[in-house]
C-alpha positions as CSV (number, residue, x, y, z in Angstrom):
1,M,-19.3,-98.0,-9.4
2,V,-19.3,-99.1,-13.1
3,V,-22.1,-96.3,-13.6
4,R,-20.5,-93.9,-11.8
5,R,-17.4,-94.2,-14.0
6,T,-19.4,-94.1,-17.3
7,L,-21.3,-91.0,-16.6
8,P,-18.2,-88.7,-16.7
9,S,-16.8,-90.5,-19.6
10,A,-19.9,-90.2,-21.4
11,A,-20.2,-86.6,-20.6
12,I,-16.6,-86.1,-21.7
13,T,-17.4,-87.8,-25.0
14,V,-20.6,-85.7,-25.6
15,T,-18.5,-82.6,-25.0
16,I,-16.0,-83.5,-27.1
17,L,-18.5,-84.2,-29.9
18,A,-20.3,-80.8,-29.3
19,S,-17.0,-78.9,-29.7
20,L,-16.1,-80.9,-32.8
21,A,-19.6,-79.9,-34.3
22,L,-18.8,-76.3,-33.6
23,V,-15.8,-76.4,-35.4
24,L,-16.9,-78.8,-38.3
25,V,-20.3,-77.4,-38.9
26,P,-19.3,-74.1,-40.1
27,L,-16.5,-75.5,-42.4
28,L,-18.8,-78.0,-43.7
29,W,-21.3,-75.1,-44.7
30,I,-18.7,-73.4,-46.5
31,V,-17.8,-76.4,-48.6
32,L,-21.4,-76.9,-49.3
33,L,-22.0,-73.0,-50.5
34,S,-18.8,-73.2,-52.4
35,L,-20.3,-76.1,-54.6
36,K,-23.7,-74.1,-55.2
37,T,-24.9,-71.4,-57.7
38,Q,-26.1,-68.2,-56.5
39,V,-29.6,-69.4,-56.8
40,Q,-29.0,-72.8,-54.8
41,A,-27.3,-70.8,-52.1
42,F,-30.4,-69.2,-51.0
43,D,-32.8,-72.2,-51.8
44,R,-33.9,-73.9,-48.6
45,T,-35.1,-76.9,-50.3
46,Q,-31.0,-77.5,-51.4
47,V,-29.4,-77.3,-48.2
48,L,-27.7,-80.6,-48.2
49,V,-29.1,-82.2,-51.5
50,F,-28.4,-80.4,-54.7
51,Q,-26.3,-80.7,-57.9
52,P,-22.7,-79.5,-57.0
53,T,-20.9,-77.5,-59.4
54,L,-17.4,-76.2,-59.7
55,D,-18.3,-72.9,-61.3
56,N,-17.5,-70.8,-58.6
57,F,-13.8,-72.0,-58.4
58,Q,-13.5,-71.6,-62.0
59,R,-15.0,-67.9,-61.7
60,L,-12.4,-67.3,-59.0
61,L,-9.4,-68.8,-60.9
62,A,-10.4,-67.3,-64.3
63,D,-8.6,-64.3,-64.7
64,G,-5.4,-65.1,-62.5
65,T,-5.9,-62.2,-60.2
66,F,-6.7,-64.5,-57.3
67,V,-3.8,-66.7,-58.2
68,H,-1.6,-63.5,-57.7
69,Y,-3.0,-62.8,-54.3
70,L,-2.2,-66.3,-53.4
71,V,1.2,-66.0,-54.3
72,N,1.6,-62.8,-52.5
73,S,0.0,-64.2,-49.4
74,V,2.5,-67.3,-49.6
75,V,5.5,-65.1,-50.2
76,V,4.7,-63.0,-47.2
77,A,3.9,-65.5,-44.7
78,I,6.9,-67.7,-45.5
79,G,8.9,-64.4,-45.8
80,T,7.7,-63.5,-42.0
81,V,8.3,-67.0,-40.7
82,V,12.0,-67.1,-41.9
83,V,12.8,-63.7,-40.5
84,S,10.8,-63.8,-37.4
85,L,12.9,-67.2,-36.5
86,A,15.9,-65.7,-37.9
87,I,15.9,-62.9,-35.4
88,G,13.5,-64.0,-32.8
89,A,15.2,-67.5,-32.1
90,P,18.7,-66.3,-31.4
91,A,17.3,-63.6,-29.3
92,A,15.6,-66.4,-27.4
93,Y,18.4,-68.5,-26.9
94,V,20.5,-65.3,-25.6
95,V,17.5,-64.5,-23.1
96,S,17.6,-68.3,-22.1
97,R,21.1,-68.2,-21.1
98,S,21.5,-64.9,-19.8
99,R,22.7,-64.8,-16.3
100,W,21.6,-61.2,-15.9
101,R,18.2,-61.3,-14.6
102,R,17.3,-57.7,-15.2
103,F,18.2,-58.2,-19.0
104,R,15.9,-61.0,-19.0
105,D,13.0,-59.6,-17.5
106,V,13.4,-56.6,-19.7
107,A,13.5,-58.4,-22.9
108,L,10.5,-60.8,-21.9
109,A,8.5,-57.5,-20.6
110,Y,9.5,-55.9,-24.2
111,S,7.9,-59.0,-26.0
112,L,4.9,-59.4,-24.2
113,F,4.2,-55.3,-24.3
114,V,4.5,-55.6,-28.0
115,R,2.0,-58.5,-28.4
116,I,-0.5,-56.7,-25.8
117,V,-0.6,-53.5,-27.9
118,P,-3.3,-53.2,-30.6
119,P,-1.8,-53.7,-34.0
120,T,-4.1,-50.5,-34.9
121,V,-1.4,-48.5,-32.9
122,F,1.5,-49.5,-35.6
123,I,-0.8,-48.5,-38.6
124,I,-0.1,-44.7,-39.1
125,P,3.8,-45.1,-38.5
126,Y,4.1,-48.1,-40.8
127,F,2.1,-46.3,-43.5
128,L,3.9,-43.1,-43.4
129,G,7.5,-44.9,-43.0
130,A,6.5,-47.2,-46.1
131,R,5.4,-44.1,-48.1
132,L,8.7,-42.2,-47.1
133,L,10.9,-45.1,-48.3
134,G,8.6,-45.7,-51.3
135,V,7.8,-49.5,-50.4
136,N,4.0,-49.1,-50.4
137,D,2.3,-51.8,-51.7
138,T,5.2,-54.2,-51.6
139,W,6.0,-57.7,-50.0
140,W,8.7,-56.2,-47.8
141,V,6.7,-53.8,-46.0
142,L,4.3,-56.5,-45.2
143,I,7.4,-58.8,-44.2
144,V,8.7,-56.3,-42.1
145,A,5.5,-55.1,-40.5
146,Y,4.4,-58.8,-39.6
147,A,7.9,-60.0,-38.6
148,N,8.1,-56.9,-36.1
149,L,4.8,-58.3,-34.6
150,N,5.8,-61.8,-34.6
151,I,9.4,-61.6,-33.5
152,P,8.4,-61.0,-29.6
153,L,6.0,-63.9,-30.0
154,V,8.9,-66.1,-31.4
155,M,11.2,-64.8,-28.4
156,W,8.4,-65.7,-25.8
157,S,7.7,-68.9,-27.0
158,L,11.3,-70.3,-27.8
159,W,12.6,-68.9,-24.7
160,S,10.4,-71.5,-22.9
161,F,11.7,-74.4,-25.0
162,F,15.2,-73.3,-24.6
163,N,14.8,-73.3,-21.0
164,D,14.4,-77.1,-21.1
165,V,17.4,-77.7,-22.8
166,P,20.0,-78.4,-20.1
167,R,23.0,-75.9,-19.9
168,E,25.3,-79.1,-19.5
169,L,24.8,-79.5,-23.5
170,D,26.2,-76.0,-24.1
171,E,28.9,-76.5,-21.7
172,A,29.9,-80.1,-23.2
173,A,29.9,-78.5,-26.9
174,R,32.0,-75.6,-25.6
175,I,34.8,-77.8,-23.8
176,D,34.7,-79.4,-27.5
177,G,35.9,-76.1,-29.0
178,A,32.3,-75.2,-30.3
179,G,31.6,-71.4,-30.9
180,P,28.4,-69.8,-29.7
181,W,26.9,-70.0,-32.9
182,Q,27.9,-73.5,-33.6
183,I,26.4,-74.5,-30.3
184,F,23.0,-72.8,-31.0
185,L,22.9,-74.1,-34.5
186,R,24.3,-77.8,-34.3
187,V,23.3,-78.5,-30.4
188,I,20.3,-76.3,-29.4
189,L,18.2,-76.0,-32.4
190,P,18.1,-79.8,-33.2
191,V,17.0,-80.5,-29.5
192,A,14.4,-77.8,-29.5
193,A,13.1,-78.7,-32.9
194,P,9.5,-79.5,-31.9
195,G,9.3,-76.0,-30.0
196,L,10.8,-74.4,-33.4
197,T,8.2,-76.2,-35.5
198,A,5.2,-75.2,-33.4
199,T,6.5,-71.5,-33.3
200,A,7.0,-71.6,-37.1
201,I,3.4,-72.7,-37.7
202,L,1.7,-70.2,-35.2
203,T,3.9,-67.5,-37.0
204,F,2.9,-68.8,-40.2
205,I,-0.9,-68.7,-39.3
206,M,-1.0,-65.1,-37.8
207,A,0.8,-63.9,-41.0
208,W,-1.4,-65.7,-43.3
209,N,-4.8,-64.5,-41.7
210,E,-3.5,-60.9,-40.9
211,F,-6.0,-58.4,-42.4
212,L,-6.0,-54.9,-41.0
213,L,-2.0,-54.2,-41.9
214,A,-2.5,-55.7,-45.2
215,L,-5.4,-53.6,-45.9
216,V,-3.7,-50.3,-45.3
217,L,-0.2,-51.1,-46.7
218,T,-1.2,-52.5,-49.7
219,S,-3.4,-51.6,-52.7
220,R,-3.4,-54.1,-55.7
221,E,0.3,-55.4,-56.2
222,A,0.9,-56.9,-52.8
223,R,-2.7,-57.5,-51.7
224,T,-3.1,-60.9,-50.0
225,L,-6.0,-63.2,-49.8
226,P,-8.0,-62.1,-46.6
227,V,-7.9,-58.3,-48.1
228,A,-9.0,-60.1,-51.5
229,I,-12.0,-61.9,-50.4
230,V,-13.4,-58.7,-48.6
231,G,-13.8,-57.6,-52.2
232,F,-16.4,-60.0,-53.0
233,L,-18.7,-58.4,-50.5
234,A,-20.1,-55.5,-52.7
235,Y,-22.4,-52.6,-51.4
236,E,-25.0,-54.2,-53.6
237,G,-24.9,-57.7,-52.5
238,A,-22.3,-60.6,-51.6
239,D,-21.2,-63.2,-54.0
240,W,-21.3,-66.1,-51.4
241,G,-19.9,-68.5,-54.1
242,L,-17.0,-66.5,-54.5
243,V,-16.3,-65.8,-50.8
244,S,-16.9,-69.4,-49.8
245,S,-14.6,-70.9,-52.4
246,G,-12.0,-68.1,-51.9
247,S,-12.2,-69.2,-48.2
248,I,-11.4,-72.9,-48.8
249,L,-8.3,-71.9,-51.1
250,V,-7.3,-69.6,-48.3
251,M,-7.4,-72.4,-45.6
252,A,-5.8,-74.8,-48.0
253,P,-2.4,-73.5,-48.1
254,I,-2.4,-73.3,-44.0
255,V,-3.4,-77.3,-43.6
256,V,-0.8,-78.3,-46.1
257,F,1.8,-76.0,-44.4
258,T,1.2,-77.5,-41.0
259,V,1.2,-81.3,-42.4
260,L,4.8,-80.5,-44.1
261,I,6.2,-78.9,-40.9
């Protein structure tokens, strides 16, 4: 009996360790590559044992261009989170508390449809609209574009969390004289804080990592980090030191944001 119970546990442990290796080994490889020179990066004798250097990070941050792109990504990602939650959370609450089943079904179907449609479908309308309004290569065009794609995700995610909040809380607050906005802000949101946090993290990550829209809608001033890193992959060869060090600096804010949230 003990052997039979031990074998499944051992199999689960091995599976977990293998899954962790699949995730952590590429990250470890990027960290090691960022600490190598261009010569060391292609030297098979210095895969794990080598003289580390911070030259790649110094070259990356030398002229301030990468820092500018970093600020762009932070502003756009945080702006997307704020706009998406400010619109999507109240919409999700309305859908959750609606007694009209047809309205609820249509709203949820819309949110699901927008997420199913590939982002490439929206590229030309976004580009033409931004050029018509004169907002190409700005933070605002990216925030609006990202929020439009993430608001349905926020609605769908928070709708399920709001459904778990008992309606009796709404009724009790209404009896005490609270209005709809007071009920939503002071009663519902604090109870659904874990769902709000998870949704904020997911929205931030999706806005932070987005590449295609940022490539089309920006040129230089509002360029974000994913687009900037691709610039290190030149036709004549890739500067893997800059690519790996830039990738680390791209991942770092996501980790910090997740921990803070």
